[in-house]
N, C-alpha and C positions, 0 to 999 in steps of 0.2 A: 820466566823461560818456559814453564809448563804451558802457559797461554800461548806463547809464541809457537811452541811445537804443535799445539792444537790448531793454531791458525794455519801453519804450513800443511799439516795433514789434511785439514778441511779443504784448503785451496787445491792441494794435489788431487784430492778425490774428485772435486768438480772438474779439474782440468782433464784427468784421465777419462772421466765419464764422457766428457764432450769429445775427446779424441777418439775413444772407442766407437762412440755413436757415429761420429763423422766418417771414420774409416770403414765401419761395417756398412754404412749407407753407400759409401762410394764403391765398395766391392759389389754390393748388390746391384747398384745401378749400372755398373759396367759401361761407363760412358763410351768406351771404344768398341763394345760389343754390338754387332749388327747382324741381323738375320737377313737372309735373301728370300724375298717374297715372290710368289708366283700366284696368279689368280686364274681360275677356270670356272666358267659357268656351265652347269650340267656336264661334268667331266665324262668324256668318252661317249656321250650320246650322239649318234648320228641323226641327221634329219631335223625336223622342226622342233621348237621348244617344247618342253615337257608339259603335258596337260595338267591342270590343277595346281601348278606351283613350280618353283625353281629349286635347284640345288647348287649352292656355291661352294667351291673348294678353294681355300687360301692355304697355300703350303709355305711354312716359314722354316727355312733350313738354317741350322746352326753348324758349328764345327763338327759335332759328332752326334747330333740329334735332329729331330724334326718335330714341329708342332703342326698338326693338321686341324684347321678350323673349318667346320662344315656347317653351313647355314641354310636351312630348308624351310620352305613355305608350304610344303604339302602336309596339310593338317595344321596343328598348332605350330606357330613359329618356334624353331628349335635351333640352338647353337650347340654343336658338339665339338669338344676339344679332345683330341687324341695325341698323346705325347709318346714318341718312339725314341729308342737309343740308336737309330740309324739315320744317316743323312741321305739315304737313298730309298727310304720307305715310300710307298705309293698307296693311293686310294683306288680300289677296283669296284665298279658298280655293274651289277647285272640288271640292265635297265628293264627288260621285260618283267622280271620278278619284282624289282623295285617299284614299278608302277602298279603292280597288283596290291601294294600296300599292306601285305599280310605275310610276307616271307622273311623270316629271320635269316641273316647271312647274305642278303642280296647286296649289302654294301660292306666291304672289308678293307682293312688296312693291312697291307702285306709288306714284309713278312710278319705274320701274326705274333711270332715270338719276340719281335722288337718292341711291342707295345708295353709301355711303362705304366701309363695312367690313362683313363678316359672318364670323362664326365660330361653331362649335357644339362643345359638350362632350357626348359620349355615354358613359354609364356602361354598359360592355359586359359585363364578367364579374366575378364574385366567385370568388376562388381560395383553396382551403384546402389546407394541407399539414401533415403529421405531423412536428413538429420533435423527433424522437426524441433527438438529441444537444444540444438547446437551443442551437443556433447562430443561430437566427432567419434562416436562409438557406434559401429554397425551392429545392430541387435536384430530385432524382428522387422525392421523397416526396409529390408533388402528387396529391390526389384528383381525380376528374373534376370539371371546372369547373362552376360555376353560371352558365349564359348568361342574362343579364338580359332578353334579347329573348324568352325563353320563359317568363318569369314571368307569373303572373296578377296584374294590378294592379287595386286597388280604385279607384273613382271618386275624382277629385281632391277634396280637402276644402279649401274656400276660406275664408280669413279676411282681409278687407281685401286688401292687396297680397301676401299669403302664400298658399302652396298646399302641402298635405301629400299626398304620394303614398306608399302602402305596398303591398307585394306579397310574394309568396312563390313559390318554385319548387315544382313538383309533388313533388319529392323531399325537400322540407323536412319533417322529422318534427315540427317545432314552429318558432315564431318568425317574424320578418318582417324585410325590408329596407325602410327608409323613406328618403325624400328630402324635405326641406322647402325650398322656394324662397321667398325674400323679396326683393322689388324695393324699392329705396329712392328716396325723392323728394329727400333732402337728405343732407348730411354727418352722420356720427355714428359711434357705436360700439356693438356688441352688448354687452349686459349679461352674457351668458354666456361663459365661457371657450371659445375662446381670445381672445375680445374683439377681433375683427378690426376695424380701422378701415375705414369705407366712405365713399363719396361718392355724389352724386346720379347718378353715371355707372356704378354697379355694382349687382350683385345678389349674394345669398349663398345658398349651397346647403349645408345640413347633411345629412350622411349618417349613418345609424346602423343597426347590425345588433343585433337584440334577441331574445333567447330561443332562438336557433338551437341545436339539439342538435349538438355537434361530432361529427365522425366518428372522432376519436381523443382520448385524454386530454391530449395535448400539441399540440393543433391551434393553428395561427396562420392569419391571413388576409392576403390581398392584394386590392386593388381595381384592376381594369384600367380605364383611361379612354382614350378616343380623342378627339383634337381634329380637327375637320373644318373645312376652309376652302377658299376659292377661290384667289385670287391670293396671299394671305398667310397660309398655315396656321401654326399654333403649332408650331414645330419645335425650340425649344431651351428649356432650363430654366436660369434665372439664379438664383444664390443671393446674397441680400443680407444682410449682417451688420449688427448693431446693438449698441450698448453699453447700450441701455435695454430692460429686461424688466419695466417697471412694469405693463403691462397683461396680459402673459402670462408670469408668473414662471418663471424658469430657461430660457426660450426666447429665443435671441439671433439667430435666423435667420428670414428670410422667403424663400420660393421663389416664383418667377414663371415661368410657361410663356408664352413670347412668340413672336412671328413672327421670321423670320431677322433677323440683326443689321442687314443693309443695308435691311430693309424695316420696321424699327421706327420709329414716329413717335408724336407726342402723340395721334394719333387711332387708334392700334392697339388691338386687343382683347387682353386679358390674362386669365390664370387665376392666382390668387394664394392661397397658403396658408402657414400656419406648420407646421413639422414636428413636430406633436404630435396625438395622439388621446387619447381618454378611455375608461376602462373602466367608468365608472359614470355614471348620470344622476340629478341634475344633475352636470356635470363639476366636478371639483375638482383643485387642484394635486397632491394626494396620489395621485390616480388617473390622472394624466397619463402618457402613454407615447409615446416617440419614434416617428416614422414615417421611412421611407426611400423614396426615389424612384429609379426606373431612369431612364436617359437615353431621351429620345424616339427612336423608330425608325419608319420608314415602315411602314404597314399595308396595303400594296397586296395585295388578295386575301384579307385578314383582317378586313375591315370588319364591324362588327356591323350587324345590320339595324335600321334606324330609318326609320319612315314619314316622319318630318319631314325627314330628310336626303334621302331619295329624292325627296320632293315639291319641295324648294327647290333643290337642287344638280343640275347636269347632269353635271359631271366634277370632283368635289371631290378634294382631296388629304387624306390621313388620316395622322396620327402618333399613336402610342400610348405610354403609360407605365404602369408598375405602382407603386402606392403600397403599401408593406408596413407592417404595424402590429405594434409591439413589437420589443424587442431581447433578446439573450441575457441570461438571468438574471431576466427579468421574468416575472410570472404569465402562464400560458397563457389562451387565450380561455375555456375551460371554467370558470375560477374565478368570473367574473362573468356570463358569457354575454352580454356587452354590449360594443360599441365604437362610438365616434362620431368623426367628422372633419368639418371645416368648410373650405369654399373660397369665394373670391369670383370672379365673372366680371364683367368690366367693360370699359370702353373708356377710352382716354386714359392719363395717367400713373398707374401703380399707387399706391394710398395707401401712405404710409410714415410710421411714428411718428418723432417727433423731440423734442428737448428742449422745443420750443415747445408740445408737447402737455401738459406738466406743468401741473396746475391752479394757479390763483391767482398766475400769473407776471405782475406788473405792471411790472417793470423788470429790467434786467440791469446789473450793474456789475462792473468788474474793477479790483482794487486791486493794484498792484505796489509792493513795498517793496524798495529797494536798501539793505540794512542798512549803516550805521545812519542815513543822512542823507536819502535821497530817497524820495519816495512819488509814484506816479502813479495817478490814479483816472480811469477812463473809465466812463460809464454813461448809461442812458436811464431815464426814469420817475422815481419817487420815490426820493431818495437812501436807501441802505441804513442800517440801524442797526448793531448790533454782531454780528449772527449771519452766518455764512458757511456755505453748503451744500457748497462744494467748495474744496479746498486743493491748490495745485500748487507743488512745490518745484523750483527749477532751480538746479543747481550747476555750476561751483564758485564763483560770484560772489555768494553769499549773497542771491540774488534770490528773493523769495517773491511769488506771485501768488494772489489770492483771487478766485474766481468766485462771485458772489452773485446769485441771483434774488430 
């Protein structure tokens, strides 16, 4: 009987664990929740397009809050997310001052008292190094960096709530660097690898380098990002592990760039990605390549120039990380002359895959058999038939538990 009670308790624990995970995931996803999106290029600017780059404003209105996504190519490409507790908050731009690129306060979110959080991601530099010994470690073999603030950027190409930005450095012999922003109105998942899960509180940025002639036959690349914020800057990277690689095969980690631990809340801004890049387009599992990330460090005095950051923040704090592409033994950039990487920028609890995301799950049951006399069955939904997707053996008491969706 003691073994039977242990069996029941263990099965109940697994059952409750799954149920809580499933319910919390369902609540987070909010399948019925949808934001109303509106898109405006160079908001409020009369006359011709802005010289030197564009400013895109995507307004995502909820029941009692608004997410303002601002994407700017004046200087280093920057995505700013401002979360307000008002469904009527607006963005105001003083264009003469904004175009001067040195006036704080020339871009405001009104009413200012409605702002809950604001953080920005700046794509600051592209770094190339000659990996002579195939270590995939950038040491002293770095070439002069490509500063993205000095790129020539084409006008934004809009398609619904997506915007494509492509540019090149004056020293590029060929090729381009592109960023594609997509803002979401509801929960879902991208159909292209790495198939990141998103919510109505997030946006996605795809970054790719295409056709650039490398400066060495063994070139590899790093991308430098800077996180800019006011009271709660993104200053730490958290690694979350999973046993489920259904949507991104062979990848069992998710990385999240977050505010300080004592400042993290359900309303915090986050940057999230899976540690994988791709050497071909469209991406495939075979052409996947691991990425590695440095620890965030303060960037005081090393901030990239961004007209959007200058216009919105008075005294921001900045942290930077490097994301490196490829590991030892893998092909160098020159083989395909292509690499891509995808990240999410959002607010609230970062999306996470769970067993509840498996398709066609209408019930869950646990069957525990204490050989040869006792059977315990726990379940919800339609009772299972004869097939079991998971089998767990517990010894030495001849206890067998079946987990069946």
